[in-house]
C-alpha positions as CSV (number, residue, x, y, z in Angstrom):
1,X,-6.3,-2.8,4.6
2,X,-5.4,-1.0,7.8
3,X,-7.0,2.4,7.7
4,X,-7.9,1.9,4.1
5,X,-11.0,4.1,4.3
6,X,-8.8,6.9,5.7
7,X,-6.5,6.5,2.7
8,X,-9.4,6.6,0.2
9,X,-10.6,9.8,1.9
10,X,-7.2,11.4,1.2
11,X,-7.5,10.4,-2.4
12,X,-11.0,11.8,-2.6
13,X,-10.0,15.1,-0.9
14,X,-6.7,15.8,-2.7
15,X,-6.9,14.1,-6.1
16,X,-7.0,17.6,-7.7
17,X,-3.5,18.5,-6.4
18,X,-1.8,15.1,-6.0
19,X,-1.6,11.8,-7.8
20,X,-2.1,8.7,-5.7
21,X,-0.8,5.1,-6.4
22,X,-1.0,1.9,-4.5
23,X,1.8,-0.6,-5.2
24,X,0.7,-4.1,-4.2
25,X,3.8,-5.8,-2.8
26,X,4.7,-9.2,-1.4
27,X,2.2,-10.6,1.1
28,X,3.2,-9.8,4.7
29,X,1.0,-12.4,6.3
30,X,0.8,-15.3,3.8
31,X,-1.1,-18.4,5.0
32,X,2.0,-20.5,4.1
33,X,4.3,-18.1,6.0
34,X,3.9,-15.8,9.0
35,X,0.1,-15.6,9.2
36,X,-2.6,-14.4,11.6
37,X,-5.5,-16.5,12.5
38,X,-8.9,-15.4,11.0
39,X,-7.1,-13.4,8.3
40,X,-7.8,-13.5,4.6
41,X,-6.3,-16.5,2.8
42,X,-3.4,-15.5,0.6
43,X,-0.4,-17.6,0.0
44,X,3.1,-16.4,-0.8
45,X,3.2,-15.2,-4.4
46,X,5.2,-17.6,-6.6
47,X,4.7,-15.6,-9.8
48,X,3.1,-12.4,-11.1
49,X,-0.2,-14.2,-11.7
50,X,-0.4,-15.1,-8.0
51,X,0.3,-11.5,-7.0
52,X,-2.4,-10.3,-9.4
53,X,-4.9,-12.7,-8.0
54,X,-4.0,-11.5,-4.4
55,X,-4.4,-7.9,-5.5
56,X,-8.0,-8.7,-6.4
57,X,-8.9,-8.7,-2.7
58,X,-7.7,-5.1,-2.5
59,X,-9.6,-4.1,-5.6
60,X,-12.8,-5.3,-3.9
61,X,-12.3,-2.5,-1.3
62,X,-12.7,0.0,-4.2
63,X,-9.5,2.0,-4.1
64,X,-9.9,5.5,-5.5
65,X,-6.5,5.4,-7.2
66,X,-4.6,3.0,-9.5
67,X,-3.2,-0.2,-8.1
68,X,-0.1,-1.6,-9.7
69,X,1.9,-4.7,-8.8
70,X,5.5,-4.8,-7.5
71,X,7.9,-7.0,-9.5
72,X,8.5,-10.6,-8.4
73,X,12.0,-9.4,-7.3
74,X,10.1,-7.1,-4.9
75,X,12.0,-4.0,-6.1
76,X,9.5,-1.5,-4.7
77,X,9.1,-3.3,-1.4
78,X,12.9,-3.4,-0.8
79,X,13.8,0.1,-2.1
80,X,11.0,1.7,-0.1
81,X,11.1,-0.6,2.9
82,X,7.4,-1.0,2.4
83,X,6.7,-4.3,4.1
84,X,4.0,-4.7,5.4
85,X,2.8,-1.2,4.4
86,X,4.1,2.3,4.3
87,X,3.1,5.8,3.0
88,X,5.4,8.0,1.0
89,X,4.9,11.5,-0.4
90,X,7.1,12.2,-3.4
91,X,7.3,15.7,-4.8
92,X,9.3,16.5,-8.0
93,X,11.1,13.2,-7.7
94,X,12.1,13.6,-4.1
95,X,10.7,11.9,-1.0
96,X,9.3,14.6,1.2
97,X,7.6,12.3,3.6
98,X,8.4,8.7,4.6
99,X,5.9,7.2,7.0
100,X,6.6,4.6,9.5
101,X,6.1,0.9,8.8
102,X,2.5,-0.2,9.2
103,X,0.2,-1.1,10.5
104,X,0.9,0.8,13.8
105,X,3.0,3.5,12.3
106,X,0.8,4.0,9.3
107,X,-0.7,7.5,9.6
108,X,-2.6,8.9,6.7
109,X,-3.3,12.0,8.7
110,X,0.4,13.0,8.4
111,X,-0.1,13.1,4.6
112,X,-3.3,15.1,5.0
113,X,-1.5,17.7,7.1
114,X,1.2,18.1,4.4
115,X,-1.3,18.3,1.5
116,X,-3.4,20.8,3.4
117,X,-0.5,23.2,3.3
């Protein structure tokens, strides 16, 4: 949820010219894996139902765009090197912006600059 409010602001400001989508992928900091202390409690997803339940935490933050689940084979996560989080801008089927891996290289302002043009 790093910079989530900034992402939601992008959706709010540019939803008339762009479609936004969040793909909920594998858990980066599962409590039964590589976890931070004082983090939310989410275990590694063993099935799609686990992933759906974990995504409910994100839905509580009121995303302003659709949220879909990655497959249990983690196809989106692996094809887009999305773990733990990453922004992409796709135009006419081509990737025109590939952000750095989050959380420290996750920069919604880069997407803003492109969409403002």
